[in-house]
N, C-alpha and C positions, 0 to 999 in steps of 0.2 A: 545522606538521607537522615533526618532527625527523629528519633522514635521513643516513646516512653521507656524508662527503666527504673530500676528500684535503686535507692541509695547503696553505695557500696565504697568502703574505704580503701579498697584494693583495685577499684577499676574507676576510670576517669568517668564521671558523669556531669551533666551541665544543668543548669537551671537558668531561663531565659527571661528577661524583662520585655515581653511583648509589647507593652504600652509604650516603649521608647524606640522603637524600631525606626531606623531612617532608610528611606528608600529613596535612591538618587538615580535619574536617568543618565546613564553613561553612554549612550548611543553616540557613535561617532559623528563628529560635525557635519561630514559629507551627507550622512544620513538625515540630519535633522533638517536640511534644507528642502527635502521631499517629504517632510512628514513623517518618515518611517521610523518606528522606534523598535528596539529590540535588545538592548542591554540594561539591565538594572543592578544597582550595586546595593546589597543589603548589608546594614551594620545593626548588630543586636547587641545590647549589653547583657553580660552574661557573669555568672559565677560558675567555677568548676571545682572539682576534688582531686586531689593528687596526693602523693605521699603514701604512707603505709597504714596498716590497721593500728600498729604502736604509735604512729605520729602522723596523723592525718594532716594535711594542708587545705587551704581554700585559696582560689584565686579568683580575682574580679577584674574583668576588662571586657572585651568583646569578642564576638565571632562575625565574621564577614564573608561575603563571596558574591558572585554574580549570576544573575538568571535572565533567561530570555523573555521572562513574564514579570509583570510588577507584582504578581500576587505572592503574599507571604506562603501561602499553604504550598504553591508551586516550588518555591526557594526552599522550603522545608524538605519537600520531597525530593529533590534533587541536589541538595547541598553536598558539597565534597569537603569530607571531614579530614582530607589529608593534613592539613595546617593546624588543625585545631583551633584554640582560641589564642587571642592577642591580649596579653596581660597587661594590667596597669600595676597590680600590687597582687603580694602573695604573703600569707600568714599562717604558720604552723603552731602558734601558741608561745615560740620563743624567738623565731628568726622573722624579720619583716623585710620585704623587697618591694621597691616601688621604682616607676619609670616616669620621668618628666612630671613630677607632683612637687608642689610648693610644700613648704612644713607644715602649714594649716591642713592642706588636702591629704598629706600623709597621716597626720594624726587621725583626721576624720576617716580615712580609708582603714587605717589599722582598727580602729573602734568598732567599725562596720564589719570587718572581717573576723575580729574577735567575738563578735555576737553571733555570727552566722556560724563560726567554728563552735562556739560553746553550745549551740542549738541544734546541731547535726543529730539525727538525719533531717529535721525541718528546714524548709527553704524559707527565706524572708518574705515578708508581705510584698505583692506585686510581682512575684517571680513565679514562673511554672513550676510543677512538679518535676523531679528529677528526669533527664532525657539522656540519651546517648546518642552518638554520631556515628552513622555507619556509611561505609563506601559502597 
């Protein structure tokens, strides 16, 4: 379940880019022939906090999961948070980590995360207020 939260440097909180949600029909092929649907994959770009109060960090990537409904609100109500986010990059003001990015993408990502980190507890334009993932 995804629910509203306050920013916390010591608790992992998320902010989602709901305008960029990808919803894909993952119904098994055998069901597609009958026209029955029922398995949808949601991929949502997100940022989230980690680290400590003394050294906060911000990650950028996505959360994803499956739902039996193509409704975003249904997905958010039933989201299983056990796996958290899938990061593309992480920055704490000193150390930068990224996965599968070109040099130019790394530079752009580090600049974005530096701006986010410097403006905490505010969230970037286009992202939701802080949220928490509950099981």
